[in-house]
C-alpha positions in Angstrom: -10.0 9.9 15.1 -12.2 8.9 12.2 -15.9 8.7 13.8 -17.9 6.0 11.6 -21.6 7.0 11.3 -22.5 3.7 9.7 -23.2 0.6 11.8 -21.9 -1.4 8.5 -18.1 -1.5 8.6 -16.0 -3.1 5.8 -12.1 -4.4 6.5 -10.4 -5.3 2.9 -7.2 -6.6 2.7 -4.6 -8.8 0.8 -0.8 -8.7 0.1 1.3 -7.4 -3.2 4.3 -7.7 -4.5 5.7 -4.1 -5.0 8.8 -5.6 -7.1 11.1 -8.1 -8.0 14.2 -6.3 -8.6 17.2 -8.7 -8.0 15.7 -11.0 -10.8 15.8 -8.3 -13.6 17.8 -6.1 -12.7 15.9 -3.0 -12.2 16.5 0.0 -10.3 15.7 -0.8 -6.4 18.8 -3.4 -6.7 21.6 -2.1 -9.3 21.0 1.5 -8.9 21.8 4.8 -5.4 20.6 7.8 -4.8 16.5 8.2 -4.1 14.1 5.5 -6.1 10.8 4.5 -5.5 8.1 2.3 -6.4 4.2 3.0 -6.4 1.6 0.7 -6.9 -2.2 1.1 -6.8 -4.6 -1.2 -5.6 -8.0 -1.7 -6.5 -10.7 -2.3 -3.1 -13.2 -5.6 -3.8 -15.8 -2.9 -3.1 -16.4 0.5 -2.7 -16.2 2.0 0.3 -18.8 5.2 1.4 -16.4 7.0 2.6 -12.2 6.7 1.9 -11.4 4.2 4.2 -8.4 4.2 7.0 -5.7 2.2 5.5 -2.3 0.5 6.7 0.5 -1.0 5.0 3.1 -3.6 6.3 6.1 -4.8 5.4 5.2 -8.7 4.3 8.7 -9.5 3.5 12.0 -7.6 2.6 15.0 -9.2 0.6 18.1 -6.4 1.0 21.9 -6.8 0.8 24.1 -6.9 3.5 26.3 -4.8 2.0 24.5 -1.5 2.2 22.9 -0.3 5.0 19.3 -0.6 4.5 16.8 2.6 4.4 13.6 2.3 3.3 10.0 4.2 3.9 7.0 2.5 3.0 2.9 4.6 3.3 -0.4 4.5 1.5 -0.6 7.7 -0.3 -4.3 8.5 -2.3 -6.5 7.1 -0.7 -10.3 7.5 -2.0 -13.3 4.9 -1.6 -12.5 3.0 -5.1 -8.5 2.6 -4.3 -5.4 3.8 -3.1 -1.7 4.2 -3.8 0.8 1.9 -1.6 4.3 3.9 -2.2 7.9 2.5 -1.0 10.6 4.5 -1.2 15.1 4.0 -0.4 18.1 6.1 -0.8 21.9 5.9 -0.7 23.2 3.1 -2.2 20.4 0.7 -0.3 20.0 -2.7 -2.2 16.7 -3.4 -2.0 15.9 -6.9 -4.1 12.4 -7.5 -3.0 9.5 -6.6 -1.3 6.1 -7.8 -0.4 3.5 -5.5 1.0 0.7 -6.4 3.4 -2.3 -4.6 3.7 -5.5 -3.6 5.3 -8.5 -1.3 4.7 -11.4 -0.3 7.1 -14.4 2.1 6.5 -18.0 2.4 6.2 -19.8 0.1 3.1 -23.6 0.5 2.0 -26.3 -0.7 3.1 -28.9 -2.0 0.9 -31.5 -0.3 3.2 -29.9 3.2 1.7 -30.9 6.0 0.0 -29.8 8.3 -2.5 -31.8 11.5 -2.6 -31.0 14.1 -4.9 
């Protein structure tokens, strides 16, 4: 469990289109085997410490001709940004993906002091 010591908590959130490979013939749609897309998301303001970040599929457009295999997660979380990672493998054909995300954590207060 992440415990927060500050009474001021910030929530940042958004949605990101990771790719639309159907339109461009990109690897998630046209290729087979292990494939990965990474996208860095910057927070609107910095958190005091690494926030808790959750990601979820907002939209998944895929072929019905093969099994759908996918993995979605947040990685490399810092006070200012994180990476969305989407992976698929084998013969899965993923046309488009939109990801919704939310970050919750401590934010600075005007009364905070930085002491040397």
